C-alpha positions as CSV (number, residue, x, y, z in Angstrom):
1,M,-52.9,-30.3,50.3
2,G,-54.6,-33.2,51.2
3,I,-54.6,-36.8,51.3
4,I,-57.0,-38.4,50.4
5,P,-58.2,-42.6,50.1
6,G,-59.5,-43.5,46.6
7,G,-62.9,-43.8,45.5
8,I,-63.5,-39.9,47.0
9,T,-63.8,-37.8,43.7
10,N,-62.9,-38.0,41.1
11,R,-61.2,-35.4,37.6
12,Q,-64.9,-34.5,36.9
13,D,-66.1,-33.1,39.6
14,S,-62.9,-31.3,41.2
15,P,-61.3,-30.5,38.0
16,G,-58.7,-28.3,40.3
17,L,-57.3,-31.0,41.8
18,V,-54.0,-32.9,40.9
19,S,-52.8,-35.7,42.5
20,L,-48.3,-35.9,43.6
21,G,-48.7,-40.2,43.5
22,T,-50.2,-42.6,45.6
23,L,-48.7,-42.8,48.9
24,F,-49.5,-46.2,51.1
25,Y,-52.2,-48.2,51.7
26,E,-55.3,-47.4,53.9
27,P,-57.3,-50.5,54.7
28,L,-61.1,-50.5,55.2
29,W,-61.8,-52.5,58.7
30,L,-65.2,-54.1,60.2
31,F,-64.6,-55.0,63.7
32,Y,-67.6,-56.0,65.2
33,H,-68.4,-57.1,68.6
34,G,-69.0,-60.5,70.1
35,P,-68.4,-64.0,69.5
36,R,-66.6,-64.8,66.4
37,R,-69.5,-65.9,63.5
38,A,-69.4,-66.6,59.6
39,E,-68.1,-63.6,57.8
40,K,-71.4,-63.4,55.8
41,H,-73.0,-59.5,54.7
42,E,-76.3,-61.1,56.3
43,S,-74.8,-61.3,59.2
44,L,-75.0,-56.9,59.2
45,R,-78.7,-56.6,59.0
46,G,-80.4,-55.1,61.8
47,R,-77.2,-54.2,63.7
48,S,-75.6,-51.4,64.3
49,V,-73.4,-50.0,62.0
50,S,-70.8,-46.9,62.4
51,I,-69.9,-45.8,59.3
52,G,-68.1,-42.7,60.9
53,P,-69.4,-38.2,60.2
54,E,-70.6,-37.2,57.6
55,G,-68.3,-35.9,54.8
56,S,-65.3,-38.5,55.8
57,G,-63.3,-40.9,52.9
58,T,-64.9,-43.8,55.8
59,R,-68.9,-43.3,55.4
60,A,-68.4,-42.3,51.6
61,L,-67.1,-45.9,50.5
62,S,-69.1,-47.8,53.3
63,L,-72.6,-46.4,51.9
64,E,-71.5,-47.0,48.5
65,L,-70.2,-50.9,49.8
66,L,-73.1,-51.5,51.8
67,A,-75.2,-51.1,49.1
68,R,-74.0,-53.1,46.0
69,I,-75.0,-55.9,49.0
70,G,-77.9,-54.4,49.6
71,I,-78.5,-54.0,53.7
72,I,-79.4,-50.9,53.7
73,D,-82.8,-50.4,54.8
74,Q,-84.1,-49.0,57.6
75,R,-83.8,-52.5,60.0
76,N,-79.6,-51.1,60.0
77,K,-79.1,-48.2,62.2
78,L,-76.1,-46.1,60.6
79,L,-73.8,-44.4,62.8
80,P,-71.7,-41.1,62.4
81,L,-69.6,-41.9,64.4
82,A,-65.9,-40.4,64.5
83,P,-63.2,-43.4,64.9
84,Q,-62.0,-43.3,68.6
85,A,-65.7,-42.3,69.7
86,A,-67.1,-45.6,67.8
87,A,-64.4,-47.6,69.2
88,E,-65.4,-46.8,72.4
89,K,-68.8,-47.6,72.0
90,L,-67.7,-51.1,69.8
91,L,-65.8,-51.6,73.8
92,H,-67.7,-51.1,75.5
93,G,-70.7,-53.5,73.5
94,E,-73.5,-49.8,72.4
95,I,-72.1,-50.8,69.2
96,D,-72.0,-53.6,67.0
97,V,-69.9,-52.7,64.3
98,V,-67.4,-50.3,63.2
99,I,-66.2,-49.6,60.1
100,M,-63.0,-47.0,59.4
101,L,-60.0,-46.5,57.1
102,G,-56.8,-46.2,59.2
103,A,-53.9,-47.3,57.9
104,W,-51.7,-50.2,59.5
105,E,-50.3,-47.7,62.2
106,S,-53.4,-46.1,62.8
107,P,-53.9,-46.7,67.1
108,L,-57.0,-47.5,67.4
109,V,-56.3,-49.9,64.9
110,R,-54.0,-51.4,66.7
111,Q,-55.6,-51.7,70.0
112,L,-58.9,-53.3,68.1
113,L,-56.9,-56.2,66.5
114,V,-55.8,-57.0,70.4
115,A,-59.3,-56.0,72.1
116,K,-61.3,-58.5,74.1
117,D,-64.7,-59.9,73.2
118,V,-63.6,-57.5,69.3
119,H,-62.8,-59.3,66.2
120,L,-62.2,-58.3,62.7
121,A,-64.3,-59.3,59.5
122,N,-63.2,-61.2,57.1
123,V,-64.4,-60.6,52.7
124,T,-65.2,-63.2,51.0
125,R,-66.0,-61.4,47.8
126,A,-62.9,-58.9,48.3
127,D,-61.9,-60.1,44.1
128,A,-65.5,-59.1,42.9
129,Y,-65.0,-56.0,44.8
130,V,-61.6,-55.6,43.6
131,A,-63.4,-55.5,39.7
132,L,-66.2,-53.5,40.0
133,Y,-63.9,-50.4,42.1
134,P,-60.5,-50.2,39.8
135,Y,-59.6,-48.2,43.0
136,L,-59.4,-50.5,46.1
137,S,-56.8,-53.3,46.6
138,K,-57.1,-56.5,48.2
139,L,-54.2,-57.7,50.9
140,V,-53.8,-60.2,53.5
141,L,-53.8,-59.1,57.1
142,P,-51.2,-62.6,58.4
143,A,-52.2,-64.4,61.1
144,G,-51.4,-63.2,64.3
145,V,-49.7,-60.4,63.4
146,G,-51.6,-57.6,65.9
147,D,-50.0,-59.9,68.9
148,M,-47.9,-63.1,68.6
149,A,-48.1,-64.4,71.7
150,E,-52.6,-64.3,71.5
151,N,-52.8,-65.4,68.2
152,R,-54.4,-62.0,67.0
153,P,-56.0,-62.0,64.5
154,P,-56.2,-65.7,64.6
155,T,-56.1,-66.6,60.8
156,D,-55.3,-64.4,57.7
157,V,-57.5,-62.0,57.2
158,T,-58.8,-60.3,53.5
159,L,-59.3,-56.7,53.5
160,L,-59.9,-54.3,50.9
161,A,-58.3,-50.8,50.9
162,P,-57.4,-48.6,48.1
163,K,-54.4,-46.4,48.2
164,A,-54.0,-43.1,49.5
165,S,-52.7,-39.6,47.6
166,L,-51.6,-36.7,48.0
167,V,-53.6,-34.4,46.2
168,V,-53.1,-30.4,45.7
169,R,-54.5,-27.5,44.2
170,R,-53.5,-27.2,40.7
171,D,-52.2,-23.9,40.7
172,L,-49.8,-24.8,44.0
173,H,-46.4,-23.1,43.6
174,P,-44.4,-25.8,42.0
175,A,-41.7,-25.3,44.9
176,I,-43.7,-26.5,46.9
177,Q,-45.2,-29.7,45.3
178,Y,-41.5,-30.5,45.1
179,R,-41.0,-30.5,48.7
180,L,-44.5,-31.8,49.4
181,L,-42.7,-34.8,47.2
182,E,-39.5,-35.1,48.8
183,A,-40.6,-35.4,51.9
184,A,-43.6,-37.8,51.1
185,A,-40.0,-39.8,49.9
186,Q,-39.3,-39.9,53.1
187,I,-41.3,-40.6,55.5
188,H,-43.6,-43.0,53.0
189,S,-40.6,-45.1,51.3
190,G,-39.6,-46.9,54.1
191,A,-41.1,-51.0,54.3
192,A,-44.5,-52.0,55.9
193,L,-46.5,-54.4,56.6
194,F,-48.4,-53.9,53.7
195,R,-45.6,-52.6,51.0
196,K,-41.7,-53.3,50.5
197,A,-39.1,-50.8,50.7
198,G,-39.3,-48.3,47.3
199,E,-43.2,-49.1,46.6
200,F,-44.2,-45.6,47.1
201,P,-44.4,-43.7,46.9
202,A,-45.6,-44.4,43.1
203,P,-46.7,-41.9,40.7
204,E,-50.6,-43.3,40.5
205,S,-53.0,-41.7,38.5
206,I,-55.9,-43.4,41.0
207,D,-59.0,-41.0,40.5
208,L,-57.1,-37.6,39.9
209,P,-55.0,-36.6,36.9
210,L,-51.0,-36.5,38.0
211,S,-49.6,-33.5,38.0
212,D,-46.2,-32.7,35.8
213,H,-44.2,-31.7,38.6
214,A,-44.6,-34.6,40.1
215,R,-44.5,-36.4,36.6
216,Q,-41.7,-34.8,36.5
217,F,-39.9,-35.5,39.9
218,Y,-40.5,-39.8,39.4
219,K,-38.5,-39.3,36.4
220,T,-36.0,-36.9,38.1
221,G,-35.7,-36.1,40.9
222,P,-35.6,-32.7,42.5
223,P,-35.0,-29.2,40.2
224,F,-31.1,-29.4,40.3
225,L,-31.4,-25.6,42.2
226,Q,-33.1,-27.6,45.0
227,R,-30.8,-29.9,45.2
228,H,-27.5,-27.3,45.1
229,L,-29.3,-24.4,47.0
230,P,-31.0,-23.7,50.0
231,F,-35.0,-23.5,49.5
232,W,-35.3,-19.9,50.0
233,L,-32.3,-19.4,46.7
234,A,-33.4,-21.8,44.5
235,V,-37.2,-20.4,44.5
236,L,-35.5,-16.7,44.0
237,V,-33.5,-17.6,41.2
238,Q,-36.5,-19.7,39.7
239,Q,-38.4,-16.9,40.3
240,L,-35.4,-14.6,38.8
241,L,-35.4,-17.2,35.7
242,V,-38.9,-17.3,34.8
243,V,-39.2,-13.4,34.5
244,L,-35.0,-13.4,32.6
245,I,-35.8,-16.0,30.6
246,P,-38.7,-14.3,28.4
247,V,-36.5,-10.8,28.7
248,L,-33.1,-12.9,27.1
249,G,-35.8,-14.5,24.7
250,L,-36.5,-10.6,23.4
251,L,-33.4,-9.7,23.8
252,Y,-31.2,-12.2,22.2
253,P,-32.2,-11.1,18.8
254,V,-31.5,-7.4,19.2
255,L,-27.5,-8.2,20.6
256,R,-27.1,-10.8,17.7
257,F,-27.9,-7.7,14.9
258,A,-26.8,-4.8,17.0
259,P,-23.2,-5.0,14.9
260,Q,-24.4,-5.6,12.1
261,V,-26.8,-2.2,12.8
262,Y,-24.0,-0.6,13.9
263,D,-21.8,-0.9,11.1
264,W,-24.9,-0.2,9.0
265,V,-24.6,3.3,10.3
266,V,-20.8,4.5,10.4
267,Q,-21.0,3.2,6.6
268,R,-24.2,5.9,6.2
269,R,-22.1,8.1,8.8
270,V,-18.8,7.6,6.3
271,F,-20.1,7.6,2.8
272,A,-22.5,11.3,3.7
273,L,-19.2,13.1,4.6
274,Y,-16.8,11.7,1.4
275,G,-20.4,13.1,-0.3
276,E,-20.0,16.4,0.7
277,L,-16.6,15.8,-0.5
278,K,-17.2,14.9,-3.3
279,L,-19.6,18.0,-3.9
280,L,-16.5,20.3,-2.7
281,E,-14.5,18.7,-5.6
282,D,-17.1,18.9,-8.7
283,E,-17.8,23.2,-6.9
284,L,-14.0,23.3,-7.3
285,A,-13.3,21.8,-10.4
286,A,-16.0,23.6,-11.7
287,R,-14.8,27.6,-10.9
288,A,-12.6,29.4,-13.1
289,A,-8.7,30.6,-12.0
290,Q,-9.5,33.7,-10.6
291,D,-12.5,32.9,-9.0
292,D,-12.4,33.3,-4.9
293,R,-12.3,29.8,-3.9
294,T,-12.4,31.1,0.9
295,D,-16.0,29.5,0.9
296,L,-14.5,26.4,0.0
297,V,-11.2,26.7,1.9
298,A,-13.8,27.1,5.0
299,R,-15.8,24.4,3.8
300,L,-13.1,21.8,3.9
301,D,-11.7,22.5,7.1
302,E,-15.0,22.2,8.8
303,L,-14.7,18.4,6.8
304,E,-11.9,17.7,7.7
305,E,-12.6,18.7,11.3
306,R,-16.1,16.4,11.4
307,A,-14.0,13.7,10.3
308,S,-10.9,14.7,12.8
309,R,-14.0,14.2,15.3
310,F,-14.9,11.5,14.1
311,R,-15.0,7.6,16.2
312,P,-13.4,5.2,15.2
313,P,-11.1,8.2,13.8
314,L,-11.3,8.4,9.3
315,Y,-7.2,8.5,8.6
316,T,-8.5,7.5,4.4
317,L,-10.9,10.1,4.6
318,R,-8.6,12.7,6.2
319,L,-6.2,11.9,4.0
320,H,-8.4,12.6,0.6
321,V,-9.6,15.6,2.2
322,S,-5.7,16.2,2.3
323,L,-5.4,15.5,-1.7
324,V,-8.4,18.1,-2.0
325,R,-6.7,20.8,-0.3
326,Q,-3.7,20.4,-2.1
327,R,-5.4,20.9,-5.5
328,L,-7.3,23.6,-4.2
329,T,-3.6,25.3,-3.2
330,T,-2.8,24.9,-6.2
331,R,-5.4,25.7,-8.3
């Protein structure tokens, strides 16, 4: 999982990633050392500019925007400095410009805003950048917000800012995704300089598709189990449900038709006993009066015993056996 600014990747380059929504604006700050000058991109030519270390979001976005205005050439000295090292060199006048991505709450941003001989550049064609790069937003830093006593910055400053997204692997367990979203709501839902209360986290798909679990979270909140049970117990119950639901789905037809199958089996057994009784009765009718009927009596006794052991008891069958026995005795 990670927090990634817009414009760094997309769904084609990172098919294994999904977004849990946006968290905050991450402005692109351009600080320069020396006297205030007109905010024109030509003033960056031939200067030493820190654009962040290799692999950083600052470097990727800086290279894209500097290339757009056509000032990346051999006269520029582009430095791969980390934010802390770049800020120190800028304060000492060792480099000319620092470009960095960072939230308003960043200590380095607040330090450079009030530093002597360090100024924040104004983006003069912000609307054009936003039109060309949909993942960018236009923000205005109010005059004096850094230091009211010293009026830093002295005028309103227009900034460009991507939104930072909470990004996770597509196969991350849903329970952990919900926990991350709950934490994001606790941390980022309050009001700040560039956001209103409740504006973030937001179900926005900037570069990557929104996770299905995140989409459900923004609609209905955390799942029922996580709202009413401790996290470990909710996860355990959820895992058990994942196993039990398919099993119950298979058992339901069996349980539904089990009584009918049982009745059918019982009827077959009863019909078999009645079939034997009918054979005995037919044999009795076929024999002459002087014939020996000992074998018929034995078979009738066995049939009556089997009817007595039957569950549920077959009282009607036993009554019919008695009637046949009575006929046998009478003859």
